[in-house]
C-alpha positions as CSV (number, residue, x, y, z in Angstrom):
1,M,32.3,69.9,-43.9
2,E,34.2,67.7,-46.0
3,I,32.5,67.2,-49.6
4,G,33.1,63.4,-49.0
5,S,30.9,63.3,-45.9
6,I,27.8,65.3,-47.2
7,I,24.8,63.2,-47.9
8,I,23.5,63.0,-51.2
9,Y,20.5,61.4,-53.3
10,R,21.6,58.8,-55.6
11,S,19.9,55.9,-57.3
12,G,16.8,56.1,-54.8
13,K,19.0,56.4,-51.5
14,F,20.6,58.9,-49.5
15,V,24.3,57.9,-49.4
16,K,27.3,59.7,-48.6
17,Y,28.9,61.6,-51.5
18,E,32.4,59.3,-51.3
19,D,30.4,56.4,-52.1
20,A,28.5,57.8,-55.3
21,K,30.9,57.1,-57.6
22,V,31.0,56.5,-61.8
23,G,33.0,54.4,-63.8
24,M,35.4,55.6,-66.3
25,L,33.5,54.2,-69.2
26,T,30.0,55.6,-67.8
27,H,28.1,56.7,-70.9
28,G,27.1,60.2,-69.7
29,L,30.8,61.3,-68.8
30,N,32.0,59.9,-72.3
31,Y,29.4,61.1,-74.6
32,G,27.7,64.1,-72.1
33,T,24.3,62.1,-72.1
34,G,23.3,63.6,-69.1
35,C,21.2,66.6,-68.2
36,F,20.9,68.8,-64.8
37,E,19.5,71.8,-63.1
38,G,20.9,74.3,-60.8
39,I,18.8,75.4,-57.9
40,R,19.2,77.6,-55.2
41,G,18.2,77.4,-51.4
42,Y,18.6,81.1,-49.3
43,W,19.1,80.9,-46.1
44,N,17.2,83.3,-43.8
45,E,18.7,84.0,-40.1
46,A,15.7,85.9,-38.8
47,H,13.1,83.3,-40.1
48,G,15.4,80.1,-39.2
49,Q,14.4,78.6,-42.5
50,L,16.0,77.8,-46.0
51,Y,14.0,78.6,-48.9
52,F,14.1,77.1,-52.1
53,F,13.3,79.1,-55.3
54,R,10.8,77.6,-57.7
55,L,11.8,74.2,-56.7
56,A,8.8,72.6,-58.4
57,E,9.5,74.6,-61.5
58,H,13.2,73.7,-61.9
59,Y,12.1,69.9,-61.5
60,E,9.6,70.3,-64.0
61,R,12.3,71.4,-66.6
62,L,14.6,68.7,-65.8
63,T,11.8,66.6,-66.6
64,A,11.6,67.8,-70.0
65,S,15.5,67.6,-70.2
66,A,15.1,64.2,-69.2
67,K,12.4,63.4,-72.0
68,L,14.8,65.1,-74.8
69,L,17.4,62.6,-73.9
70,M,15.3,59.4,-73.6
71,I,15.9,59.1,-69.8
72,D,13.1,57.7,-67.4
73,L,13.0,59.6,-64.2
74,K,11.5,57.5,-61.7
75,D,10.9,60.2,-59.1
76,S,7.8,62.6,-59.9
77,V,8.4,66.1,-59.4
78,E,6.7,66.1,-56.0
79,D,9.3,63.3,-55.0
80,M,12.2,65.3,-56.2
81,C,11.1,68.1,-54.2
82,A,10.8,66.4,-51.0
83,H,14.2,64.6,-51.6
84,T,15.8,67.9,-52.0
85,T,14.5,69.1,-48.5
86,E,15.4,65.9,-46.8
87,L,18.8,66.6,-48.2
88,V,19.0,69.8,-46.6
89,R,17.7,68.4,-43.2
90,R,20.0,65.3,-43.2
91,N,23.1,67.5,-43.9
92,G,21.9,70.4,-41.4
93,F,22.2,73.0,-43.7
94,R,21.7,76.6,-42.5
95,V,23.5,78.4,-45.0
96,N,22.9,79.5,-48.8
97,V,23.2,76.3,-50.6
98,Y,23.1,75.2,-54.1
99,V,21.7,72.0,-55.4
100,R,22.7,70.0,-58.2
101,P,20.2,67.4,-59.6
102,L,21.9,65.0,-62.3
103,A,20.2,62.8,-64.6
104,F,22.5,60.7,-67.0
105,K,23.1,57.8,-69.0
106,S,24.7,55.2,-66.5
107,A,25.9,52.3,-69.0
108,E,29.5,51.6,-69.0
109,E,29.6,50.8,-72.3
110,V,31.3,52.1,-75.5
111,G,28.6,53.3,-78.0
112,V,27.1,56.5,-79.2
113,R,23.0,56.5,-78.8
114,L,20.3,57.3,-76.6
115,H,18.1,54.4,-77.0
116,N,18.3,51.1,-74.7
117,V,20.7,52.8,-72.7
118,P,20.2,52.6,-68.7
119,D,20.0,56.0,-66.8
120,D,20.8,57.3,-63.1
121,F,19.6,60.1,-61.3
122,S,21.3,62.0,-58.2
123,I,20.9,65.0,-56.1
124,T,23.7,67.0,-54.6
125,A,23.5,69.9,-52.2
126,V,26.2,71.9,-51.1
127,P,27.0,75.4,-49.5
128,S,27.0,78.1,-52.0
129,K,28.7,81.6,-52.6
130,A,27.9,84.6,-54.8
131,Y,28.8,83.9,-58.4
132,F,29.6,87.4,-58.8
133,D,29.8,90.7,-56.5
134,P,26.4,92.2,-57.2
135,N,27.6,95.5,-56.9
136,A,30.7,95.6,-59.0
137,G,29.1,95.2,-62.5
138,L,30.7,93.0,-65.3
139,R,32.9,93.7,-68.1
140,A,31.7,91.6,-71.1
141,C,32.6,90.6,-74.5
142,I,30.9,89.4,-77.5
143,S,32.3,86.0,-77.7
144,S,33.6,84.4,-81.1
145,W,31.5,81.1,-80.2
146,R,28.0,81.3,-81.4
147,R,25.5,79.7,-79.2
148,V,24.7,76.2,-80.2
149,D,21.8,76.3,-82.5
150,D,18.5,74.0,-81.5
151,N,18.7,72.2,-84.6
152,V,22.5,71.0,-83.5
153,A,21.2,70.3,-79.8
154,P,18.2,71.4,-77.7
155,A,19.3,74.7,-76.9
156,R,16.3,75.1,-74.5
157,A,17.3,72.6,-71.8
158,K,20.1,72.0,-69.4
159,L,22.2,69.1,-71.1
160,T,25.9,68.4,-69.8
161,G,27.3,68.1,-73.4
162,I,26.3,71.3,-74.5
163,Y,28.0,73.3,-72.0
164,V,31.0,72.8,-73.8
165,N,29.7,75.7,-75.8
166,S,29.4,77.5,-72.6
167,A,33.1,76.8,-71.4
168,L,34.8,77.6,-74.5
169,A,32.7,81.2,-74.6
170,K,33.6,82.0,-71.0
171,S,37.2,80.9,-71.0
172,E,37.9,82.7,-74.3
173,A,36.3,86.0,-72.1
174,I,38.5,85.5,-69.3
175,K,41.7,85.0,-71.0
176,N,41.2,88.1,-72.8
177,G,40.7,90.2,-69.9
178,F,36.9,90.2,-69.5
179,D,34.5,88.9,-66.6
180,E,32.0,87.4,-69.1
181,A,31.1,86.4,-72.6
182,I,28.0,87.2,-74.4
183,M,27.3,85.1,-77.3
184,L,25.3,85.6,-80.4
185,N,23.4,82.9,-82.0
186,S,23.7,81.2,-85.7
187,E,21.9,84.2,-87.0
188,G,23.8,87.0,-85.2
189,H,21.4,87.9,-82.8
190,V,22.2,88.1,-79.1
191,A,21.3,85.1,-77.4
192,E,22.9,84.6,-73.7
193,G,25.7,85.2,-71.4
194,S,27.9,82.0,-71.0
195,A,25.3,80.8,-68.6
196,Q,23.0,83.1,-68.0
197,N,19.9,84.8,-69.6
198,I,20.6,88.4,-71.0
199,F,18.2,91.7,-70.5
200,I,18.7,95.0,-71.9
201,V,16.6,98.1,-71.2
202,R,16.2,101.0,-73.7
203,D,13.8,103.8,-72.9
204,G,12.3,102.4,-69.9
205,V,11.3,99.1,-71.7
206,V,13.0,95.7,-70.2
207,I,13.6,93.6,-73.1
208,T,15.0,89.9,-73.5
209,P,15.7,87.4,-76.6
210,P,12.7,85.1,-77.1
211,V,13.2,81.1,-76.6
212,S,12.9,81.1,-80.3
213,D,16.3,82.6,-80.6
214,G,17.9,79.2,-79.1
215,I,18.3,80.5,-75.4
216,L,17.6,78.3,-72.2
217,E,14.2,78.7,-71.0
218,G,15.5,80.5,-67.9
219,I,13.3,80.1,-64.5
220,T,14.8,83.2,-63.3
221,R,14.2,85.0,-66.4
222,R,10.5,84.0,-66.5
223,S,10.2,85.0,-62.9
224,L,11.9,88.8,-63.5
225,L,10.0,89.8,-66.5
226,E,6.9,89.3,-63.9
227,V,8.4,91.3,-61.1
228,C,9.0,93.8,-63.8
229,R,5.5,93.7,-65.2
230,T,3.7,93.6,-61.7
231,E,6.0,95.4,-59.3
232,L,8.0,97.6,-61.1
233,H,5.2,98.7,-63.2
234,L,7.7,98.4,-66.4
235,P,6.9,97.4,-69.8
236,T,8.6,94.4,-71.3
237,A,9.4,92.7,-74.4
238,E,10.6,89.1,-75.7
239,R,11.9,89.9,-78.9
240,S,15.3,89.7,-81.1
241,I,18.6,92.1,-79.8
242,G,21.0,93.2,-82.4
243,R,24.6,93.1,-81.4
244,S,25.0,96.8,-81.7
245,E,21.9,97.3,-79.1
246,L,24.2,96.6,-76.4
247,Y,26.4,99.2,-77.1
248,V,23.7,101.6,-76.9
249,A,21.5,100.4,-74.4
250,D,20.8,102.2,-71.3
251,E,21.3,99.0,-69.1
252,V,22.4,95.5,-69.6
253,F,22.2,92.6,-66.7
254,L,22.6,89.0,-66.6
255,A,20.0,86.7,-65.0
256,G,19.9,82.8,-63.6
257,T,20.2,80.6,-60.8
258,A,23.7,81.0,-60.1
259,V,24.5,84.8,-61.3
260,E,20.7,86.2,-59.8
261,V,20.7,90.0,-61.5
262,T,24.0,91.2,-62.1
263,G,24.8,94.3,-64.0
264,V,26.8,94.7,-67.2
265,I,28.6,97.9,-67.0
266,E,30.8,97.4,-70.2
267,V,30.3,95.5,-73.9
268,D,33.4,95.1,-76.0
269,H,35.3,98.2,-73.9
270,R,32.2,100.6,-74.5
271,P,30.6,101.8,-71.4
272,V,27.0,100.8,-71.0
273,G,24.9,103.9,-69.9
274,E,26.7,105.9,-67.7
275,G,29.2,102.8,-66.9
276,K,27.4,101.7,-63.4
277,I,24.8,99.6,-62.9
278,G,21.6,101.4,-63.8
279,P,18.9,102.1,-61.4
280,I,16.4,99.5,-63.3
281,T,18.9,96.9,-62.3
282,A,19.9,97.8,-59.2
283,A,15.9,98.2,-58.1
284,L,15.2,94.6,-59.6
285,G,18.2,92.8,-57.8
286,G,17.0,94.3,-54.7
287,L,13.7,92.9,-54.9
288,Y,14.7,89.5,-56.1
289,R,16.8,89.2,-53.3
290,S,14.0,90.1,-51.0
291,I,11.6,87.8,-52.6
292,T,14.4,84.9,-52.4
293,L,14.4,85.1,-48.9
294,G,11.0,84.7,-48.3
295,E,10.8,88.9,-47.3
296,V,7.9,89.6,-49.8
297,S,4.7,87.7,-49.1
298,R,3.1,88.1,-52.5
299,F,5.8,85.8,-53.9
300,R,6.1,83.4,-50.9
301,H,4.2,80.9,-53.2
302,W,7.3,80.6,-55.1
303,L,9.3,79.3,-52.1
304,T,9.7,75.8,-50.7
305,P,10.8,76.0,-47.2
306,S,13.0,73.2,-45.9
307,Y,12.5,72.9,-42.1
308,P,9.2,72.1,-41.1
309,V,8.4,74.3,-37.9
310,A,9.3,77.5,-39.9
311,A,7.0,76.2,-42.7
312,R,4.3,76.0,-40.4
313,K,4.6,79.9,-39.1
314,L,5.2,81.0,-42.7
315,G,1.7,79.5,-43.1
316,A,0.2,81.4,-40.4
317,A,2.0,84.6,-41.6
318,A,0.8,84.0,-44.8
319,S,-2.9,83.5,-43.5
């Protein structure tokens, strides 16, 4: 399917992607005054169903991000969820998909501000592929670029403008021969990957930085903490992580909508643990994939099915 012929949701209507353009002076394009989400849908061939992972939670976070930018979302969370599943049906997707909701200041005028600027909203869904090979493991480096501070721009939100920070770190890492960057915050504590939350494992404890360290309030991050505690029966901690802890950690992994659960096997040319994906990372990654495919009944409340027939079957199976 050509991207121009894909049906998207824009300004309250379903239209072709090729008909949904913005002007060169659009405020969101020139000043980064927009916010977005990344949402994954997983196709389960055996179920004949495409499941969205924590769909409502993503739109709740988008609503919070929009509030920070003084963007008035006309659609409710329930409406946005319905538009997303409708997109899948209209496009006939029966593959894994990636969904990009985008709210942005739409005025075509020059002037830096947030107030008294009209806004717009769209949802685009496209077939997706794996971000990284989950079995390979990543070689990462500490970036020279610091994670944006919450007193500079709201770090907990997915704002378009602040992803320049991520792009600088990612390209630096790739150009220097690594797969991914790890960013420190302004205080020198470990914050995130270029666009992923980060975890370490030490002595059987799964540790991740707290939201107060300037990280994105990750939905995958929150989900994995719950899975670690309830399913793998592992202790967890949300606390600051020093740079050198990455070098002595038993395991390191990145987590997010795009990367899912991806192990880091080397940091700054130092092997993590035994230099291969660790057992906790592997177990968590496998369980996460099963959850997203609707294969773990106790987590089906995290999933939103796209096709009505399979949705009725899912309800019957759960009962």
